[in-house]
N, C-alpha and C positions, 0 to 999 in steps of 0.2 A: 504494500500500500504506500510506503514511503518513497518508492521510486516513481510513482505516478504523480504528475503535476496536480496539485490540489489534494493529494492523498493525506498529508498531515493535517491540513485544514479540516478535511472530512473526519479524520480520526478524533480531533479535538472536539468536534461537534457530537460525534457518536458517544464520546465518553461522558456526555451529560445525561444519556439515557440509562437508567438503572439496569435494565436487562442486558445491555451491552457492557456496561461498566463492571457488572458483577458476574459476567459469564465465566464459568469454571474453566473454559479453554483459553482464557486470556488473563487479564489482570485479576479477575475474581478468583482464579485458581492459584494465585501466588500467595495467598494467606488462608489458613484454615479458619481464622477468626473473622475474616473479612477486613477489608481496608476501609477505614472510616471515610465518609464523604469529604470531610474537611481536608484530609490528607490527599485524596485524589484531586480535589480542587486545587490544592497547592501545587501538585505535580503538573497538572494540565492547564490550569488557568492562565499562566503567562503565555503559553503557546496560542491560546485563543485570542490573545490581544496583540501579539507581536509577530509580524511577518518574518523578522530576522530570526526569532527563536524557532519558528517553524522551519525556516531554511536550514538552520544549524542542526535541528533535530533530524531532518531528512538526510542531511549529509552524514551524520553519525549513524543513523539506522541503516543506511545503505553502504556503509564502509567496512562491513565485515569482510575479512580476508577469504579468499577461495579455500575450499575444503582441503585441497592438496597442500596448502601453505601451513595449516595449523599443526600437523604432526612435526614438521621441522621446527616450528617455533616452540612447541611443547618440549621437544628434546633439549632445547637450550635451557629449560628450567633446571636440568640436572647440574648445571654449573653454579647455581645459587648456593652458597656455602653457609647460610645463616638459618636459624630455626624458622620454620614456617608452620603456621596453624591453618588447617583447612577445616572450616566449619560447614557442615552439610546437614540439610534437613532430611529426616527419614521419610517424610510423606510428600516430598516434592514431586509434583506431576509434570513439571516442565524440565527439570534437570535430573536425569536418572541417578539413582543412588550409587551405582557402580562408578560413575564419573568422579565422585568425591574420592573414592579409594584410589582410582587411577591417578588423579591429580596429586594427592598426598605422596604417592609412591614415586612420582617424578623428582621430588625434592630430596636431596640426601638427608636432610634433617626435617623432613615433613612429618607432620602428625595430624591425624584425622580425628575430629570430634564430631559425632553425629548428635543432632538435637532432635529429640523425640517430640511428637505432637506439633510439628511445624512443617510448613511448606517453604517455598522459595524465599519469602520475606521473613526470615527468622526474627529480625528486630520487631516485626509486628506481632508474630505469634508467640515468641518466647523471649521477650526483652531481658527479663531478669536472668534467665539461664545463659543467654548470650553474654551479658555483662560479666557473669561469674566465670565463664570459660575464658573470655578475653583477659580478665584480670589475673586469673591463675596462670595463663600462658605468659603474661608479662612478668610476673614474679618469678616463674621458673626459668625464664631466659635472661634474668638480670635487668630487665627494663621496668623496674617497679613504678607503677603510676602513682601520682600524687593522691593522697587520701584526704577526703573532706573531714576536717576535725570539728565541724560545728555540731 
């Protein structure tokens, strides 16, 4: 849709319709809890008002590399010599679970944590668990985050 002239404009208009917005095969399937309307409005609102944002969104959406390029790029991840945390949702309908395992295995110091009861947007479905996992990773790797003392 983003490669068709006017496609992003149409998408931003369709995102106003609840049945389209909440469709389980699109954005509605990215969260088990559902994405609150005010968040969706924050995501798509600027594009409804700005031709420049729609243009940039279309460029981004249409810029995915060719399928035969991705394996070569993926292999380069093996050269990254720092700790890597891959967080993956166990009930993600858009990104297969086995991809999380494969991604973590590419990094020499990769570690996979799966978040249960979550889909693609882990911060929407399990924000507390995600914060716990990230904080633990930072402490274990020596990059202790600042703690709120209030």
